[in-house]
N, C-alpha and C positions, 0 to 999 in steps of 0.2 A: 380374483383379485384382491388381493391386502388391502387392507383399509387406508387411507392417506394419511401420513404421520408429518404432520406442517410443519414448518419453522418460518420466520422472517429474518432475513439476514438483511442490516444496518450500517452503510461504511460511508465515512466522508473522509478520507486522506487529506496527505499535507495541503494539497493543492488549492484544499478551502472552494472547490469550484461549485461544490452539489452534495445532494445525497443519494448514493446507490440504495435502492429495496428491492429486496429482491423475497419470492416465496417460493421455498424448496421444499419438495416432499422425499423423506426418508426413507418409504414403505419397500423399496424396492432396491438390490444390490447397489446400484450406483444412483448419486443422487437429483432427482430430476426436479428443472428449472419448468416452476410452473406459469407464473408471471415474472416481472420487473418494470420497474415505474424508476424515473431519474426527475429527482426533488429541489430545486432552487432554492439556493441560499438567499432570504431578503437581502437586501443591497447592505443595509444598515448593520444587521447581524453578521454577513458576509465582512463587512470594513471592521466592526467589531472583534471578531476573531482573528482579524490580520493581529487589528494594536495591541489586542492580547500576548501576545509571541514576544514584545518587548517588556512584559510584567517580571520585576528581579522573581525572582523563588519563591523569597518570603514572603512575598503579596499576592500569593496566587489563591490567598482566603478570600481574597475582594471578589470574585470571579462567580460567585453564589445566585445573581440576580440573568447572569448571561449562561450560566450551567441552568438556569431553569426554563429560560425561552427556548435554550435548544431544545428541551423534553419534550415542549410543543409542537415543533418543528419537525424534531422526530415521529411524532404520535402521528401528524400529519402523510407523513413519506408513508407510516404502515397502511394510513387506511388509503392512500394510495395506489399500494401493489395491491391491496385486499380490492380493490373497483373493480367489477366488473369480470373477479373471477367466481363470483357466486358464494364465496366462503365469508364467516363473516369472525368478529374476533374468538369464539367458544369453540372453533376446529383448531387453532394456533393452540400450540404447544410453549411453542416461546418465542420471543423477539431474540437474536442476541446484538445486539446492540456494540459495537467498535467504539461509539463515542468520537467525537471531534480531539484532538490529541494536540496539547493545549504546550506539554511539556515532556521532551525524553528525554533522561538524562541515567542510564546506565553504570557509568563507569565514575561515578563521583560517589565517595566514601559511604555516601546514606543515600543508595540508587533509589530511583522512582519514574516512575511514566504516571501523566497526568492526564486524562481522557473525561472531557463535560460531556453533560447530555443527561441529567439528573436520570437515573434506571428509575428510581422508586416513583417520578411523579409519571415518568413515560407508561410504567405498568399500571397506574393509576387511570391515566390519558383512555388508555388503548383496551385495557380492560384482560392483558395480556400478558401470562407473567415474562421477565426480563432478565437476559444476562446480559453481565455486562463488564468492562475490569477485569478483562483475560489476561492484559500483561503483569499483573503483580506477583501472581503466585507465581510465575516462571522466575522473577526479578528475585524474589526469593528464595526459591532453590538455585540462586548462585549466577540465574541465566541473563541473557541481553532485553529478554521480553520482546522480543523480538528478530525476526523477523517471524509471525505466525502463521503464514499461507502455505508454507510448506508441508506442514501435516497436508493439511488440505489436499494437498498438488499432488502428493504422497495418495492418498486416498482414491484420489480421481482420472490421476495424470500416467503414473507408475506404469512401465508394459516388460514384459519376460524377455520380450526380442530386442529391445530397441532401452539402447541408453536418451535416454535427456534432459533438455533442458528446459523450464521452464521461467520467464522473465517477465517480473513484473515491472510493467514501468509503469509507474504513479510519479508524485512530487519524488521519490527518491524512486531509485530502481533497486530491486532485489533478485537473486536469480536460490532458483529450486536447482538441485541438480538429484537427477532419478536414476541411478545404474540399474541399467537390464537381472542386474545379478542381485538379485531378493538378500544376500549373503551381505549386502555391500552397505552401509549405513546412506540416507537422503542428506543430504547436509545443503547448507542455505544461508545465505548472508546478506545485507545490504551492499554494492558495491559502489554504491554512490547516487549523483545525483543524478536523477530520471528529466523531469518537466520542471521539478522547480526553478530554477536559473535560468531557463527559457523562460517561464511562462515570465517572473520578475523582469528581465532584462528586455522584455518584449511591452510591458507593462509601462514602464519606467521611458520608455522610448516611444512607444504610439500609443500609453494609455490603452493596449487591444489586453483580454484575461490571456488568451495565449495564445499561439504563432500556429495559425490554420493550416492543415497543411505541409509544416515547415517550410512557406515561402519566403519569408523574411530571412531565414536561415541559407534561404536557396541562392537569395539575393547577393548575398555575401561572400568573402575572400578567409578562410583560415587561417589566423593568423600563429603561425608553425613556434613563434617564438612564446605566446600566449598560450597554448593545448600544454607544450613542453614541462612551462611551470607547474601550470596548475595539476599535470599529472604527476607530477615530483613530490605535491604535499605528503603530509604523511599519512594520511586515509589511506589513499590507496596502496602505501606501503605495508598495512596491518595486514595479519594474518585472521583469517575468520576463527573463531565465529567473531560478527562483529555487527553493528548497526550503527545509526545516524538518522539528520535528520533536517528542517531548516535551521535549528540551534546551531548549525553547522555550515552547511551549504546556504549562503545569501549571497546577497551583494557584497555585503562588510567584506566576506571569507575572498572572494574576484577583485577588489579594488586592491586589498591587498597582494594581490599577485600582478594585479595591471601594474600598481606603483613599483614596483621589482622590476622592471623592464628598463632599456633605454630610452626605446621610444611607444611614449605612454598613450599618443594618440592615434588609437585605431577607430575606425567608422563604427558606427553600430550594428548597421548587419552584418559587417568578418566578426564582432564577436558575439553576436547572436551563430552563427555559421561554427565559432568555434566552441558556444559553450555544447551545441548540437554532435560537434565531435566529440567533446568530453565527453556526453552520457556513452555515447556511441562505442568509443575507444576504453573508456572503461570497462564497459560491459564482453567485449570479446576479449577482450587480455586478458580480465577474468576466468571466462571460458577456457579459455586458450590454459591458465593456470591450474586451473583446481576441476577442469572436467574434462584432461584432453581426450578421453574415450568418447565425447559425446559423440549421438549420431545426425541428432534434429536438435532446433532451437524455437522453441513458441513464444508467442507476446504476447502477453496481456496489459489490461490498464491503459489509461488514455493517450501513450504514448505510440501504440498501434494505429493511431490516425494520424499521426505524424511522418508526410509519405518522405520529405526530405530523411529524418532520422531512420526508418525504416529501410532506405535504398544506401544509406549509409553502415548501417550496421551490414545487408548483406555483403556489400564492396567488401568489408576487411575477413570475411571469412568465408571458406569453399564450402561451408554446412547449410543446408534446407533451410530458409527460416521461414513457420508462417504464423497465423494469429490460430490460439485456442480455438479460433471456430475448426478448425480442422481435427480438432477431439472432441468436437463433440457440444464446446460451452464456448460461449458469446465470451469475447475479450473484455467484454464493458463489464461482465456482471460476475468474474469469478473473484475477486475480493470480496464482494461482499456474500458472495453461496459460502465464501470460508469461514464466516462468524455465524452465517446459519448452522454450517456445519458445527463448528467450534460451540454455538447452542445447546445442538443436540447430545456434543460427545458429554456435554455439561451435567444433561439431565439422564442421560444412562451413565455417568460416573466413570468417565471413561476419559483415558489421557488426553490433552489438547495440544501439547509443546511436542519439540523432538530435541532431545539435548545435544544432538548433533550438529544441528543448527543455533540455538540458542548459547548453549555453552551451560546450561542447567545441571545442576549433579544428578538427576534425575527427572522422568515426565512425573507430570503434577494433573492435575485437572483444573485447568482451565474455568475462571469467569466468577463472578459472585452474582447470587440467585436474589434476587425483589419480585416480589409475589404481589398479582395485579389488585387484592385485597388484604 
């Protein structure tokens, strides 16, 4: 039996609802999930992260204290995933830390993407080498720096008999198009909002962090006028490669579209239903447009737990929709595993991006290395 080749993956997405930590063994043909751990943000830190969204670009240097604080919490998440496995820090080759995205601006004159979580401090605290800052190298090569998971999806989920689409529904929804023909390039892009608008709206309406099982959306009736206005937004008309974030899809964006309507008095539950349909419609429309040869759709990310969303996705297509669990990977841990895989790629000096996805001029090794000592 080959010796284990162990990496930890850390992922905290745009929803800012917690940290996913996984321990992955890369010694076999396919990566094996050894253990997983969900780590909550302390309430005050979560609020500080949400507030950081509003900091102007020129003042982002003021986040150094929060950057350091996140490293401590990420370290706790690493210890959490190691607990009860029998493995110690010296058994782990590296941590792949996505960090917490504060700003993603790939389309400005001087493009950048900022994730915080002080990798140097994280390496010292865990006594494990850390690979971080995965987006910058792709941006320097002319790419969007996102989405990065499609390269991992290709490595794990591609099949030579079936054309598949992997849909990650986190704060933002992104597609990975995996043709069965190995000579056809894998493509992928951010197709629009996943959970971010639904989470923000129910937080405002009911002070709840998310719409559990989509119950609030199910209680409302979709506004056809509002949905049509939202779907006409410029982002949905852009051809890939493209990426986006909460900087674009937020409640201010929603309000701008409500203000365009002749009848602006839409009940809160109806808006929640409309936002659920926005996510479902934008996903299926882009699958129909850019992946018409698809045989199967697989969902990962937090959106898989929204029963109303999953039902609405299925009503919009005849294609079978399943969770990635049907392919052997639990949907909650796919993204964190992707960053363990990117760390693995970095340590072996292998490319981690797909130019057909990000728009980069070439494949590049992703990530910045921070030594444990």
